[in-house]
C-alpha positions as CSV (number, residue, x, y, z in Angstrom):
1,X,7.9,10.4,-22.1
2,X,5.0,9.8,-20.1
3,X,5.7,6.4,-18.9
4,X,1.5,6.1,-18.3
5,X,0.0,6.6,-21.8
6,X,3.4,6.5,-23.5
7,X,3.0,9.3,-26.0
8,X,5.1,12.1,-26.9
9,X,7.9,14.2,-25.0
10,X,6.0,16.8,-23.0
11,X,6.3,18.2,-19.2
12,X,6.0,15.5,-16.2
13,X,4.8,16.2,-12.9
14,X,6.7,15.5,-9.7
15,X,4.1,13.1,-8.4
16,X,3.8,11.1,-5.1
17,X,4.6,7.3,-5.8
18,X,2.7,6.6,-2.5
19,X,-0.3,9.0,-2.1
20,X,0.3,12.0,-0.1
21,X,-2.3,11.3,2.1
22,X,-0.4,8.6,3.1
23,X,2.4,10.6,5.0
24,X,-0.4,13.2,6.9
25,X,-0.7,12.9,10.4
26,X,1.7,9.8,10.7
27,X,2.4,9.3,14.4
28,X,6.2,11.2,15.3
29,X,7.4,11.3,18.7
30,X,6.7,14.8,19.7
31,X,10.3,15.8,22.4
32,X,8.4,18.6,23.9
33,X,5.9,15.8,24.9
34,X,8.5,13.7,26.8
35,X,8.5,11.1,24.3
36,X,4.6,11.0,24.2
37,X,3.3,10.8,20.6
38,X,1.4,13.4,18.4
39,X,0.6,13.9,15.4
40,X,2.4,16.4,12.9
41,X,0.4,18.9,9.8
42,X,3.3,19.3,8.0
43,X,3.8,15.5,7.0
44,X,6.6,14.8,8.7
45,X,7.4,11.3,9.8
46,X,9.9,8.5,11.1
47,X,11.6,6.5,8.1
48,X,13.1,3.7,8.5
49,X,15.3,2.4,5.9
50,X,18.8,0.6,5.5
51,X,18.7,0.2,9.2
52,X,18.5,4.2,10.1
53,X,15.6,6.1,11.5
54,X,14.8,9.4,10.8
55,X,12.7,12.2,11.0
56,X,11.6,12.9,7.2
57,X,9.4,14.8,5.2
58,X,10.7,12.8,1.7
59,X,7.3,11.5,0.7
60,X,8.5,9.6,-2.3
61,X,7.9,11.5,-5.0
62,X,8.9,10.9,-9.2
63,X,8.5,12.1,-12.3
64,X,6.7,9.4,-13.9
65,X,3.4,10.7,-15.7
66,X,2.1,13.5,-17.4
67,X,-0.9,16.1,-15.9
68,X,-3.9,14.3,-17.8
69,X,-2.5,10.9,-16.6
70,X,-1.5,12.4,-12.9
71,X,-5.3,13.0,-13.1
72,X,-6.6,9.5,-13.3
73,X,-4.6,7.9,-11.2
74,X,-5.7,10.5,-8.5
75,X,-8.9,9.4,-9.0
76,X,-8.0,5.8,-7.4
77,X,-6.0,7.9,-4.7
78,X,-8.5,9.9,-3.6
79,X,-11.2,7.1,-3.2
80,X,-8.9,4.9,-1.1
81,X,-8.1,7.6,1.3
82,X,-11.9,7.9,2.0
83,X,-11.9,4.6,3.5
84,X,-8.4,4.2,5.1
85,X,-8.3,4.7,8.3
86,X,-8.3,8.1,9.7
87,X,-6.4,10.4,12.8
88,X,-9.6,10.7,13.9
89,X,-10.2,6.9,14.3
90,X,-12.6,6.2,11.9
91,X,-12.2,3.4,9.7
92,X,-14.6,3.0,6.6
93,X,-13.4,0.2,5.3
94,X,-13.3,-1.9,8.4
95,X,-16.9,-0.3,9.5
96,X,-18.1,-1.5,6.3
97,X,-16.9,-4.9,6.0
98,X,-19.5,-8.2,6.8
99,X,-17.9,-10.7,8.3
100,X,-18.6,-13.9,6.1
101,X,-17.5,-17.9,5.9
102,X,-16.7,-18.9,9.7
103,X,-14.9,-21.7,8.4
104,X,-12.4,-18.9,7.6
105,X,-11.5,-17.6,10.4
106,X,-7.9,-18.2,12.6
107,X,-6.9,-17.1,16.0
108,X,-5.7,-13.2,14.5
109,X,-8.0,-13.0,10.8
110,X,-11.0,-13.7,9.4
111,X,-13.2,-13.5,6.1
112,X,-15.4,-10.6,5.4
113,X,-17.6,-9.3,2.2
114,X,-16.3,-6.3,1.1
115,X,-18.6,-5.6,-1.7
116,X,-20.2,-2.4,-0.2
117,X,-17.1,-0.5,-1.3
118,X,-16.0,0.1,-4.7
119,X,-13.7,-3.1,-5.2
120,X,-12.7,-1.9,-9.1
121,X,-11.5,1.8,-7.8
122,X,-9.3,-0.4,-4.6
123,X,-7.7,-2.7,-7.3
124,X,-6.9,-0.1,-9.8
125,X,-5.9,2.1,-6.6
126,X,-3.3,-0.7,-5.5
127,X,-2.2,-1.9,-8.9
128,X,-1.3,1.7,-9.6
129,X,1.0,2.2,-6.6
130,X,2.9,-1.4,-7.4
131,X,3.0,0.0,-11.0
132,X,4.2,3.4,-9.8
133,X,6.8,1.5,-8.0
134,X,7.9,-0.6,-10.5
135,X,8.6,2.1,-13.2
136,X,10.4,4.6,-10.6
137,X,13.8,4.6,-10.1
138,X,13.7,5.3,-6.6
139,X,12.3,1.6,-5.4
140,X,15.2,-1.0,-6.6
141,X,13.4,-3.3,-4.7
142,X,9.8,-3.2,-6.7
143,X,10.0,-4.8,-10.2
144,X,6.8,-6.2,-11.7
145,X,9.1,-7.4,-14.8
146,X,7.1,-8.4,-17.7
147,X,3.9,-8.0,-16.1
148,X,4.6,-4.1,-15.8
149,X,3.1,-3.7,-19.4
150,X,0.2,-5.5,-18.7
151,X,-0.5,-3.0,-15.9
152,X,0.6,-0.2,-17.6
153,X,-2.7,-1.4,-20.1
154,X,-4.9,-1.5,-16.9
155,X,-4.4,1.5,-15.6
156,X,-4.4,3.6,-19.1
157,X,-8.1,1.9,-19.0
158,X,-6.9,-0.2,-22.4
159,X,-7.0,-3.5,-21.1
160,X,-7.8,-5.9,-18.2
161,X,-6.3,-6.6,-15.1
162,X,-3.1,-9.4,-15.4
163,X,-4.6,-13.1,-15.8
164,X,-1.6,-13.8,-14.0
165,X,-2.1,-11.7,-10.9
166,X,-4.0,-11.9,-8.1
167,X,-4.5,-8.9,-5.1
168,X,-5.6,-9.6,-1.7
169,X,-6.7,-6.8,0.8
170,X,-6.5,-7.3,4.4
171,X,-8.1,-5.1,6.8
172,X,-6.3,-4.3,9.8
173,X,-7.7,-4.3,13.1
174,X,-5.9,-3.8,16.4
175,X,-6.3,-2.2,19.5
176,X,-2.9,-2.5,20.6
177,X,0.4,-0.5,19.1
178,X,-1.0,1.8,16.0
179,X,0.1,-0.6,13.5
180,X,-2.9,1.4,11.4
181,X,-0.4,4.4,11.2
182,X,2.4,3.1,9.8
183,X,3.1,3.1,5.5
184,X,5.4,1.0,4.0
185,X,6.8,1.4,1.2
186,X,6.0,-1.3,-2.0
187,X,8.6,-4.1,-2.1
188,X,8.9,-7.9,-2.9
189,X,10.5,-10.7,-4.4
190,X,10.5,-14.0,-5.3
191,X,7.9,-16.3,-3.3
192,X,8.9,-19.5,-4.9
193,X,10.1,-21.1,-8.2
194,X,6.6,-20.2,-10.0
195,X,5.5,-16.7,-8.7
196,X,6.6,-13.4,-7.0
197,X,5.0,-11.6,-4.4
198,X,4.9,-7.6,-3.5
199,X,3.1,-6.3,-0.6
200,X,2.8,-2.4,1.2
201,X,1.0,-1.1,3.8
202,X,-1.1,2.2,3.9
203,X,-3.4,3.3,7.0
204,X,-4.5,0.0,7.8
205,X,-4.7,-1.1,4.4
206,X,-2.6,-4.4,3.8
207,X,-2.1,-5.3,0.1
208,X,0.0,-8.3,-1.6
209,X,0.0,-8.6,-4.8
210,X,1.4,-12.4,-6.4
211,X,2.6,-12.0,-9.9
212,X,3.4,-15.4,-12.0
213,X,2.2,-18.7,-14.3
214,X,1.3,-20.9,-11.6
215,X,-0.2,-19.1,-8.8
216,X,-1.3,-21.0,-5.1
217,X,-5.2,-21.8,-6.0
218,X,-5.6,-20.3,-2.4
219,X,-4.8,-16.5,-3.9
220,X,-8.0,-16.8,-6.2
221,X,-10.5,-16.8,-3.0
222,X,-9.4,-13.8,-2.0
223,X,-8.2,-11.8,-5.4
224,X,-10.1,-8.6,-5.5
225,X,-10.6,-8.4,-8.8
226,X,-12.3,-11.8,-9.0
227,X,-14.1,-12.0,-5.1
228,X,-15.7,-9.3,-3.0
229,X,-13.6,-11.2,-0.3
230,X,-11.2,-9.7,1.6
231,X,-9.3,-10.8,5.3
232,X,-9.4,-8.5,8.6
233,X,-6.7,-9.5,10.8
234,X,-5.4,-8.3,13.9
235,X,-2.1,-7.4,12.4
236,X,-0.4,-10.9,13.2
237,X,2.6,-11.1,11.1
238,X,2.1,-7.8,9.9
239,X,3.2,-6.6,13.6
240,X,6.1,-8.7,13.6
241,X,7.7,-7.5,10.9
242,X,7.2,-4.1,11.9
243,X,8.2,-4.8,15.0
244,X,11.5,-6.3,13.3
245,X,12.4,-3.6,11.6
246,X,11.6,-0.8,14.2
247,X,14.0,-2.9,16.1
248,X,16.9,-3.0,13.9
249,X,16.2,1.0,12.7
250,X,18.9,3.3,14.7
251,X,17.6,6.3,15.5
252,X,19.7,8.9,13.2
253,X,19.9,13.0,13.6
254,X,17.3,14.8,15.2
255,X,14.8,11.7,16.0
256,X,18.4,10.4,18.0
257,X,18.3,13.5,19.3
């Protein structure tokens, strides 16, 4: 059964939960360059999970949708691939963002207007990744719970973006370590007694999805389905979390060699 349109039994495609382009041109260690970083065209990447770091070709695929539904979701994937950070350093989402609301500025982030982008398409993309992970058995740490069907209807075009959900986009801008070349898988959990928070990062774009019956009011200002505002961050806590993950993951196999 196709998990998106819920129609009769038919052939399902081995599709990506996180889009294929997220795994292309990632930074990996090239032994021939004595530890320097290089981009591998075959999509091989360093996979860090459960305390291990290995070279991997796993692109997180699963049989979830039929051909027409894969094509529908693929439109969202293709659009965001055009505005995400590229291997040559171009970053359309960042270059088109206009600083605004000067009072909303901290040491490592500031508010921007992204209305020049197709924000509806970005919302559909992010919602689709969170939903795909939620319905896939490959992502045990990602569940939309009772909101899963509402997101399905939104992606299928038969419903609105869930009223109890807020999606916040942060654009990563850094001159330090290449955080913008890192992809993290969708994951999350309970943030407090009233709501859950889920996160994934892909090619310089950080998506935070909050769902629950009682959400902090601050989420309303930066909810991309309601507002043209996003955040630009110089990595802040994102960098700290990734460094912590890297420090605890022990290299195995070819990567260790």
